[in-house]
N, C-alpha and C positions, 0 to 999 in steps of 0.2 A: 547368839555365839558371834564371838568377833570375826570381821573379815580378814584371814589370815594370806600369807605367802603371795601365790600369783594372781590372787584377786586384788590386793592391795597395790603388789606392783603392777600390775596392769593398769591401776588407775594413775599412777604416778607417771608409767610411761606415755600414755595418752598427754597429759598434763604438760608434762617436759616436752610434747612435741610440740603444743601450743607455746611454750616458752621460747623454745628457739626460733619460732616465727613471729616474735613479737606478738603474739597477742595476750600477752597478760600484763595488770597496770606495772607501772614504775613505784618501787619502794624506796623510801628513804633519800628522795632527792625532792621534798618540797620546796626548798630554797632555789635549787635549779630550775623546776618546773616554772616558778614564778617568774623566772628573768627569760625563760623561753615566752610565757603568756606575755610578759612586757614587750618583745621583740615583736610580736605577731601583732599584737594592739598598736604598736606603734606603726606599724606598717598599715593596717587600716584607717589610720590617721594621715597618711603620705608620708611617714616620715622613717627613714631608713636608720640600719645599725649595725655595727660588725660582733658578732658573738666567738668568743674562742673558747672550745671545750677542750681541757687539757686532761690526761691521766696517763698511767699505767696499761700495760696491754688487759684485757679483760674487763676492766673498770667500769663499760659501759656506755662509750664514746658513740660507738653506732647506735646503739640502742636510742639515745636522747636525738640523735640525728634524726633515727625513723620517728619520733614521737614531735619532733618540731615539723618533718613533712606532713604528718597527719594532724596536726592542729591548724597548718596554713590551711588544708584543703577546705577544713570546715567554715571559715568565715571568706573563703573566695580569694584566697593569696594562691598564686601559683610556685610550687616548688619546683627545682632546678639541682638534680643530684648526679654531681662527679666523684670521680674517685680517684687518688694515686696511687700508683704499685711502686715498688721498689726497684722493681726491673726495668721499670720505663723512666726514668729518670731522665733519662738523654733521647726523649721523643717531646720534642718542643710542643708546648701548649695541649699536652694528652688530658688533661681532669678538665681542661677548659672546653675542648671540643665537646668533650661528654656531655659535660653540663648543659652546654647551651647550643650544641649542632645534635646532640643525639637524643634530644627532645621531640617532641610532635605537639603543635610544629616546632621547627626550629627556629631560634632566636640568631639571626645572621644568615647570611647565603653560603653554603657549604661551597658551591664552586668557587665564591670569590676566594676563599679562604684555601683551595687547590692551589689558585695562582699563586701564591704568596711564596712559595718556597725560594726564591731567588730573590727577593729581596732584601737591600740593603739594611731596610729598616722595618724588618720582620715583626718586632715586637713593638713598635709605634701604629703600623697598620693593622694587626691583630686588635691592639685596644682601641684604635678609632674606630673598626667597624663595627666591632662588638659593643662597643659605648652608646653609636648611634641605634642599634638592633635594639639593645636593652632598656634604653631610656622609652623607644617607640612602645616597646611590649610593656612596660612598666605603666606608660600612661594609660595602658588599658586595661590591665590587670595586677596589683602587687605583687613583686616576685620575692623568694626567698632564694638563694642561691646555696647550696648544701657541698662542702668540699668535704669526703671522708679522706682520713691518712694524708691529711697535706703536708705533713712532715717529709712525705715522699715526692712532692712535688717538683717538676723542675723549675729552675730559676726564673725562668723566663715567664711561666704560668704567675709564680708568685708577684714579678715584677708588675705584670699586665693587672693582675687583681688589685693590686695597689693603686695602680693608676686609674681603675675602674672604679674604684671606691672613692676615690678624689672627684674625679669626674662625673658621678652618679650622686654626690652627695645630697642633692636636693631632690632627688629622685625615691619611689618608696620602692627601695632594694634593700633588703636585708641581707647580710652576708655571713655565713655560719661556718667555721672551719672545726674541724675535730685534728688534734694533734697528739701524738703520743710523747709523753714527757721525757725529754733530753734527748729524742730523737731529733734525725734530720742535721745538716750542715751549719755551718756559724753563718753562713750566708741565709741560708731559710730561715735562721731564728732572728738573724737581723731584721729580715724583710717584713715577718712576721710581727715583728715590734715597731717597724714604722709604718705597718697597717695599724695596730692599735694607737699610736702617737698621731696617726693622721686623721683618723675617727674621733681621738678627744675624748670626749662626754659620751660620744656615743658607741662606745666599745663598751662590752662587756664581757669578762674573762669570769671561766668558771674551770676551776682545777678541782678533777674528781678525786677523791679519795675512796677509802673504804666506807662501806653501808656501815649502818650502826649493828649492833646486835637484835634490838629489835627489828630493823627494819631486814635484816638477813631472815629471822624468823617470820616475818609477815612474807618474804618470797618465797619460802617452804611452805607456808600455808597454801599460798597460792597454786605452787605447782603440784601441792598434794592434795589440793581441795580439800584439808581437812587442818584440824589444829594441831601441832608438833608438841610433845612432850618433852621433860627434861633430857631423857636419855640423847634424843636426837638431835635438840638445841645446842647440847656438848659436841656432838659431833660436827654440825654445821659451822660450830667457831672455827675448825680448822679451816676452813675458804677463808679465815683473815679478809672477810666483808669484801672480797672480789666476787661479781655476780657469776661472771664465768666459771669460776672455780667453783662456785656453789652449787651451781647446775651439774657441773661435773660430777661433783659427789653426790648430789640424788640419784644422778642417772646411775653411776657406779651401785648404790644401794639398791636400787630397783632391778639392777641386772643379776644381782648376787640373791634375790630374792628375801632381802632382810627389813623391809618396811613392813610393818604388821598394822593394820587398822582396826579399832574399836571404838564403837560409839562415836563417831566423827572424830578420834584423834589417832594421829599416827606416833606409832614407838619405833624402835630400831633395835633389832636381834643382836648383840654384840657391841662392842665398844670401838673394834678396829675400822680405822681409815679405810673404804673400797678401794679393790685393788685398780680400778680404772685412776683412782686419783694417787694411788703411791706409785702406780706402776713408772717403769721410763717406757717411752715410745717404742724400744724395742720390746718390750713386754706384751703391749699391746699390739704390734705387729706381729708377734708370734703366735697371739690366738688366732691370725689369719689364716687362710690356705697360701701354700705357698704362689699362685698367681695373685691373690689380692695383695699380699706383702709385695710384689715388685710391683704391680699397678702404683699402689698408693706411693712407694718410693721415688717411681720415676716421675709420678706426678709432680713431685715436691721440688723438681728441678724444672718445670716447666713454668709459662707466666702463669702470673695468679689467676688469672683465668682460661681454661683452654677445652678444646674440643674433643670429641672421645676420637675423631680420626687421627688426632694430631698422636694423640695418648697411643692408640693403637699402632700407627707405626712406630713409635718409639719401643714399645714392647714386642714388636713384629708378629703381631697376631690379627687377624679381620676385625672390624669392630663389632661386627655382630656375635663376634667369638668372647668379646668383653663384657656381654650384657650380664652374666651371672655374677662375675668376677667385681665388675664396679658395683654392682645391687650390694654386693657384701660389703665392700668397703663403705658405701652408703648407711647400710643399718648397721655398721660399726661405728659410726657418728663421725669418721674421719671426712670421706668425701660429703658434697652436696651440690643438686643442681642448681643453675643459676639460667632460667630463661632455658636455653639451647645449648648452656657449656655446662663446665664442670667445674669447681674449685672445692679446696678445703674450707673446712666448717667454721675455721678461725685461723688467723696467721700463727698463732702459738702452735698449733697442731701441724700446720706446713714448714714453718722453721724447724720442728723437733722432728719430723718425718726425713728433712734433710740431713739434719745433723747424725741421723743413723746410717747414713752412708758412707763407708771408709772415704776420706778425702780424696786419696786417688780415681777412686769409681766415680765420685760425684763429680768431679772435672771434665771426666771423659763424657760424662752424661748431660751435664750441662753443654760442652762443645756440641753434642751432637744434636740438642734439641737446638741449638742456635742455627745450625747448619741447615735443618727440616725447616725452620721457620723463615730463613732466608731463602730455600728453594720454594717454598709457599708464595712469597710475594714480601714478606717483611721487609721494610725498610731497615738500613742498617744500625737507625740511630735506636728501632726498637729493640734489639738484642746485643745493643753494645755492653750493656752491664754484665751480662752472661759470657761474652767474650772474653770482654776484659779478665774477668772471675776464673774463667777456665782454660785460657791459652796458653801454651807453651812457646817457649821461644824457639824462634824457625817455624812457626805454623803462618806461611804466608797469606793465607786467605783470611786469619784473623787480621793481620796487620790490615790488608788490603780492606777490609769491612771495617775495623776502626779509623783509618784516614776519611776513609768515606761519610763515618758520623761524624768525623771532626769537624768534616766539611761544612756537613748539611746543617751545625750548629754554630758556625762562626758569625752567621750575623744574629744569633738570638742569644746563644751563650757562650761568648770569647773563652771564659774559662772552663766552662765545660769543654769546650773543644780542645784547650788545650793540655786538658787532664788526659783526655780521651788519645791525642797525639802523643802525649807521653808515654801512654802505656804502649799503644803500637810501636813506639822507638825500643821500649824494653822487651818487646817480644823479636825484633828486628837482631839477627846474627852479625857478631861483630863483622865479618868479613862478606855482607850480604853488599852487592853493590848498591842497591837502593836505602842502605844506612843513612847517606849523610842527606838525601834528600829529603829524610823523614825528619830528620834533626832540623833542616833549614824549616821546614815546615812547623815544627814544634815550636822553634825560636820564634817564629811571626806570630802563632797564636797567644805564645807568652807575654810577648810585647803588646799584642792588641788587648791581653786582657790588664795589664800593666803590672804584671808578676816578673818585674825587672830583673831582681836579684837570680830566680831561675834561669832564664834567659842567660843572663851573663855567666855562669856557672855553666852550664850546658855548650855554652860557646867558647869558653874556655877549654873545657874537655875534649870537645870535638877537634879545636885546632890543635891540640897537643900532642897528637898522632900522626902517622901518615896516613896523608889523605890526597885525592885526587886534585887538580887545580879546578875544574869544574865544579867539583863537590865544595870547596874550599871557598870559592867565589859564590857560590848561592847561599853560604852561610855567613858571609860577611856581607852579602845583599839585605840579609834577612835582619842584620843589626843596621842597618844606614837607613831602615823606612821606619821613623816613628819609633825608634827606641828611646832608652832613657839617656843615653849619650849626648852629648852637645853636637852641632852640626858639624864643628870643627873634626870631632871624632868620627861622624859619621863620613865626613869627605874622605879621610885617610881609608876606611873601607872598601871604599868606592875604588880611590885611587891604586893602592895595594892590589886589588883585584882586577883593575883594566892593565897592568904592569905585567898579569901572568900572559903566559902563551896558551895554547891550547882550551881555551874556552869557548863555549858555543856563540855563537852569532847573537844569539835572544840573549842570552846572559851577558854580553859582553853590551848589547842597547840596553839591558834592564841598569846597569851600573851607568852609563853615561846620562841615563835620564834621570837617576837619582844623584848622580854626580852635581848636574846643571841643577835641580832643585835644592840640594844642601849647599851649594855656594851661594845662590840667591839669597837665602834663608840664613847664611853665615853672614849675609852684606858683602861678597866678594863679588862685587858687581860687572866689573871688567871681565871676570874668569868665566863668569855664568852664561853672558851671551855665547862668545865660541862653543863652551860646552853644551848648550841647549841645541844650538845649529847640529852641532854632531850627534846628538841624542837623537835631532827629529830625524837627519838622514838614516842611521841606523835602524830607528824604529821602522823607515818606510824599507828598508832591505830586509826586514826580520817580521815587519807585519805585527807588531808588539802594539796594540792599540796603547795600552797602561803607558807604554813608553813616552810617546807623543803627546799623551795628556799631561805627563807628569813635566817634560821638558817644555811645552806649551806654557804650562801655569809659569815656569820660571820665567821665561821670555816676557811673559805679559810683564809681569813684575818689573825686570828691567826696563822694558819700554817706558813703564811709568816711571821710573825712576830717572830716566833720560829726558823726560819731557813730553815724549808722545803718547800724551794720556790716551785720544782717540784709539790711536793704533794700538795699546794696552787693551783697551775695552774689545776692540775687534778680534785680538787674538784671542781673548779671554771667550768671546762666544763662540769662535772656531771648537776652542777646547770642551766647552760644555756640550756642542755638537756631538763629540765623539764620548761622551761619557753616556754608558748603557742606563736605560731606565731600569731601575731594579738592582745596578750592581753592587754586589758585595766586596768590592775592592775598595781600600782606603783612597783610591785617586777620586773615589765620588765624593768623599767628604772632605779632602784636599780644594777640590774644583768648586764645593759649596763654599768654603770657608775664604777663598782669595775671591772669588764674586762678590762677597759681603764687604770684605776688606776694601778691596779697589774701588767700589762704589762709594764707601764711606769718604775715600783718599780723594777721588775726582768729585766730592761735593753732592752724591746723589743717595741723600741720605734716608728717604722713604724708601727707597729701593733695596738699601741695603737693610733697613730695617725688617721687612717683609721676610728677607730670606734668613737672618739671624733668629727672628722668634719662631717662622717654622723648623729651623736644625734645634734652637732648643727644647722645642715641645717634643721634637723626636729624641734628642738625647735623653731628656727627662723619661719619657714613656719607654726607651729602651734600656735606662739605667747604665748609659754608657758616659762615664765618668771622665773620660779623654776628652770626646768632644762637649761634654757639658762644661768643662773647664776654660776650653777653648772660646767656645761661644757667647759665655758669660764674660769674658774679659773683653771680649772683643763689642760686647754688648756695652760695656762700661766706654767704652772709648766711643762708641756711638753717641752714648747720653752728653760726653762730655764734648765733642764735636758739634753736638745740638745745642749747647750751653745750658743742658738739664745738669749743673754741679752737682746737686743735693742727690738725684738719680743717680749718679756715675758713682758718689761715695757710697750710697746704699749698696748697688751691685758688688763694687768691690770688696767691701765688707760681709757677701754671703758667701764668696768662696772659699776653702777651708783653709786655716790659715788668716783669713780676714785683710786688711792692709798689711799685716805681717807676711803676707804669702810672699817667699822667694821661689823662685823655680829659672833653672838654666834656658829652658824652651820659649817656645813663641809665648805662651801664655803670660811666662814670668817676664817677657820681656813688654808686653803690651800692658802688664800690670805696672811695670816701673812709669811708663808714658804716664799712664792714667795719673799715677801717684804725684809726676812731676806737675801736669798740668793743676790739679785740686790744689798743690799748695801752691803753685803761682796765682792762681786766682781768689783762692780762700784765705791767702795767709794762714793755712791751717800746720800747726805746730808739728801736731798729732802725724801728717802726712808726710809733712817735711822730713822728720827723722825718720820713718820708715822708708821713703824713696831715696834719705841718703844711704842705709843699710844695704835696699837692695842694688842702688847702684856700686857700690864698694864692692858688693858680691859679682858684678856683671861686670866690672871695669876691668878685668886681666881676661876677658872672651874674644871672641870674634868681633870683625868690623861693625856690624849691626849692633851686638850689646853695648861694646863699647861708647859707640854713637850716642846710646839711647841714657848709658851712665855719664857720660860726659856733658851730656844737654843736662841733665839733673842737677849736677854738680855747679855747673854753671850756671845755670838759674839760681840757684842758692846763692851765691858768690854775687850774682849781678843786684840781687835782691837786698844783700846785706852793703850795696854800692862799691863793690869791688870788682868795675867792670874791666882791669888791668888781668886779675886772675881769672873771671869767665873768659878774656879772649885769650887766656895761655891754655886753659882745658879745652877749648875749641879748636885745638891745634891743626896741623897741617894734615895729620893722618885720620882726622875726623871729616868723613863725606857728608855733606850737609844734605844731599838727596840721595844716599845709597839705598840697596834693598835689604829687606823688604822694605817700601813705602807705607807710611801710615797717613791716618788726616791728619795728624798732629806735629808731623815732620815740617808741613807748611809753615805752622805755627811757630815751628822751630827757626825756620829759614827768616823769621820776622824777627825773632830775638836774636839771631846771630846779627842781622843789618844793625839793630840796637845796641849791642854790644861794640861792634866795631865803630859804629859811629860815634859814640862814648868814649871809648877805649882809644881812638886812633889806630887800631890794629890795620897796618896797610896789608899785610897778606890774609887775614880774615876778611878785610872789603874785598879783595880780588874774588874770594872764594864767592863769598857772598853775589856779587856781581856774575860770577860765573853761573851760579845758582839760577839767577834771574833770568840768564839767556837761557839755559836749558828749559826753565818752564814755559817760555814762549819760544819754543824751538818749532812747533807745528804751525802752519796759519791756520787760522781760525780755530785756534786749540780750545780746551778745556777753561771755562771762565774762572774758574777757582785759581787754576794754575795762572793764567794771566793776571787775576787781581793781587796774587801774590809777589808775583815778579816787579810790576808798579807799585806796592808797597813797599819793598826791598828797595828798590832804587828811588824812591822817593825818600825813603828814610836817609839815606847814604847822599842823597844831593839836595837835602832839605828843600824838595820840590813838592810844593802843596797841590799844584796842578796833578802831578802823579798819583799823590797820596788821595786827592779828591775822585779821582778816577777809579782808582782801587776799590774806595767805598761804593762806589755807582755801581760797579759789578757786580759786587758782593750783597748790594741790598735786596734784591730778588731771591738771593741763595738760600740754602739752608745751614750756613757756617754762622752766627750772629756774633760770637766772641772775635770771630777774624774781621767782621764789617765793623764790629766795636773799637778794633785795634787801629783799622785804619782810619778812622772817622776820627778817633782820639789822635792818634799823630797827625793828621791834615790839621786840625786844631791846634796842635801845639805850632806847628809851620806858620799857621797863619798869625798866631800871636807874636809870635817873633818876626814877623814881617810887617805888624802893627795893624792889622785886620781883625780889630776886636771884636764888632758884632759877628762877624763869620766863625769867629774861633769860639765865641761864647756857644753858637748856634752848633757847629761840629762836638765840641765839648760836652755840651748839655746832650747830644744823641747820645753819645758815645756813654754817657752816666747812666742815662735811662735803660738802656741795652744790659749793661753791666750789673746794676740793681735789679731788673727782670730776670736775669740769667744767677743772680745770688754771689754774683762774684765780685765780693766785698772788697777784696786788696784791691782789683782795679778802681771801682767805685770809690773807694777814698782817695787814690793816686789823682783822679780825673776830679773827683769835689776840691782837691787843695789846689789842683791849677785853676779852676773856677774862681774859686776864694780869692787867688791872687788877682784874678779880673774883674772883682768885685761880687763875685755872683756866691749865694750859700746854697751848696746841696750838700745833704748830711746822708750818713748810711746807717743807721740805727744796729745798735750790735748789742745784745747781754754778754758781759765778760763772766765767762765760766770761771769757777773757783778751785777747782782741783784738775790735775793731769797737764799735758803738754801744753793743750789749748789757753790754761789759766795763767802761763809766763807772760810776763813782760818781754818785751825785746830786748833789753838788758840782760835780765835774767836766763833768758835762751840762750844768748850770747855766752853766758857765764858757766851755763850749764853744757853747752856743745864743746866748750872748751877743757872744760873737768873731764868732761867724758872722753874724751881725747888723750888724756895721760898729763896735762898740764898742772902745775904747782899753781896754789892762789897768787904767789909773787908773779910765776910768768903770765896768769892771766892778767893781773893786774896791771905789767909793763906793756902786754899786747893791747891792753883796751884804753892805755892812758887814764886809770883810775887808781885810786887809791886802795891799799891792802884792805882797808875796814870795810870800804864799799863791796870789794869780793867778798867777803864775809858774809857780810847782809844779804847780797843777791844769793847767797849759795845755802843760807839758812832760808829763804823763803824757799828756793826750790825744792828744798828737802818737805819745806812744811806741805807744800801743793803738790809734791807727787806722794806723798807717804813713804819716804823713804828716810835713811838716817847714816848713810854712808855715801862716799866717792863709789866706793865699789858697786854697791847698790847702783847706783846713777848711769855709772860705765855698762852694766849688765841691763838695764832698764832702755839706753840709748840705743845695745846691741837688738834689742825686743826680746831679752832673755827674759824668766819667769823670776820674780823677785819677792814671792811670796815668804819665802822659807825666814828665819829668824835675821836681825840685821846684824852686819858687824859694827866692829866699834865706831862710833861716830866721828868722824873726821872734819 
């Protein structure tokens, strides 16, 4: 007799329980299991890898993670499991802490991580401390780190994971991330892509699709512990190869008593799909008691895992009174136990249960659950998602919570902080007196996250209405701090606010501080000093440390520009003493930047390099593109100052946009300075072209940018032998030692002295002498200042002794190109005075330094001078065949004039050559640049793309 009805379905029920608890074998995934086996095998041979498991809901990602964990345990690999949750995307590092601190024994010190909440470089320290702890643990036992539902992870966690993967590449650590296809924000998808690119050939990607018909039959056979006949196979095909839906189908058939077992073979009674699979969640809930239905629906608005106590509070019953009700929900396969907590058996069920609640009621329940979690001690970030989703306009408590959550995320995820702050603003009533305070906060967060367009729109909207002076001043203050606007526009924000009456002393002090800083940054040196003094006095009255720091930075730069380098260093030391350790304010980043820059300027390159490398590391780990760009450009300037020109070019090529990068702010200014030096020392046509484009862009801006642009153009003119034009470019409005002072500003004083000497420009000569006097203002001053002052005077007076003294001062320093320039000019002066042997000696020393630094243009110039003295020294250079570098000097000059709009006849007249010669040069330019027209040449000179179709040849 066949086993029928309840007997067959009882067998299925027991087997389905085993399947739910991952006790059955995996079917239809042989290729995927082979990859998992390879990952584990590589670990056993001390080699890590990255495995990405991707697929739709219910396809088996979590089951494969469990398989990785099980296989890891067998060969002595330690698995670490973390899981990200949709409602915890605003909780910094939650899945990481679950994986590394939630294991026994924990990897890393939980007490250390609890102290990091106020750290400005939170991501950096999390990555730094975890990397050390993981490396130590992996050397004892190989590790496999499993992160389920990584698409819900906060960006801070993913950035730290990316850094850990890079930093632990040589350790026996494998990383396995399970992600839902198409889920997660664009930032999450980009970070996962960056992980894959970073791990390169060590990356494995598994995209899970439907299992085959054969595999589905095998799953059914495993579950039912019997072969499956054709009638049941037809029904299993309804699951379309989705393992979760297949198990639901079999469970439904078992519940309806439709499975028939005879002689080890299972068939099904009827061809209709079971109600369990066909029913909506509403139908499934209708089969429950009213109390159980309420419990399931309320549970769907709670966090992914929750306690029975919280659930009881939400339904306003005693926990003990829920025993039978929760049991009913568990027996219905909706809820399941997870250690000492409860959760839905699958996210699909949780979302379906949530959608079964009317939207208005759902928002009320979510808001209520968030309130209870806060009362129970949850951090604002832990409930931010629920509150953002459920709160209504005018919900004051929700606004407070979201603002606190945004503040807690400011150091780990500025963009998430901006999003939460923006949602808080949406909830504030128009007539709420706190509304504009939230506007100012949101603008600051948006600027910090480099979401400049949104910040600008919000600013314009806020200022278009009737607004109190204090609120307006606070909003304008937010746009004067590292916004997209140039220094000149930021200054205007400060000045407009300071003209207002009825603003608080603290707000006034903040505007004074940022006014002083922005004036210094814009190059308005004379105005910056009194502004800084006013700000420091106001800071003392308002007791605002950040104001005294910002004003102190401005004053330190002014003092250095005035020649008081040691005084500037002392001022900077005072400022650094006021920066709180772990400060999350932008002033900490600014203090580090100016410490490094002033160290470079004063010739202390080793100290500067230490600060720059530390901050670059922190910016990379934190994914902070704003400060990464700042310190990358400063690092390129450091390489130039150190005479490492090839390194400097490599660095500037690494920034977004490469050497053609243009920016109105400090990074763009430094970029132009670096390009100017590279074109001068290496005679690079490519960098000269890029410098020219950047100079034209910055020429119409404030004094600092105009000074850099004029210097770049003066250098090009001087290199072309036109000292008069160069002198004209360095006109009266160019302050040779303006703020902010950079290391190469000193080189430019020497350049100005050379131009003044060759052109006979008396005005420029006087300004160079005044700059030399400023550099020697301090008794026992900074050696590099003293050397440059002596160098400039020696050039203007043709005084070999002064030039000799400049070289002697620099010989033990860290500025080799400055030293070589002084020794070179000393050699020229000695040669003019008839001291042949001494001249050859000095010029030879300069040649050696230039050659070592790969300063080919300088080395060739000195080589020609030595040749005139009867000594041959040559610099070998292999001429490239294409691109700007391939052009001869004549071709370059023709290309430059044509790109500026000159006709061939005009070019011929300006260069005093024949029309035929211009045609020949222009044809050569077209061939070497791979172009066919004047239009393409003009666009190429501007840095535009010319890869499209060529216009008519002209």
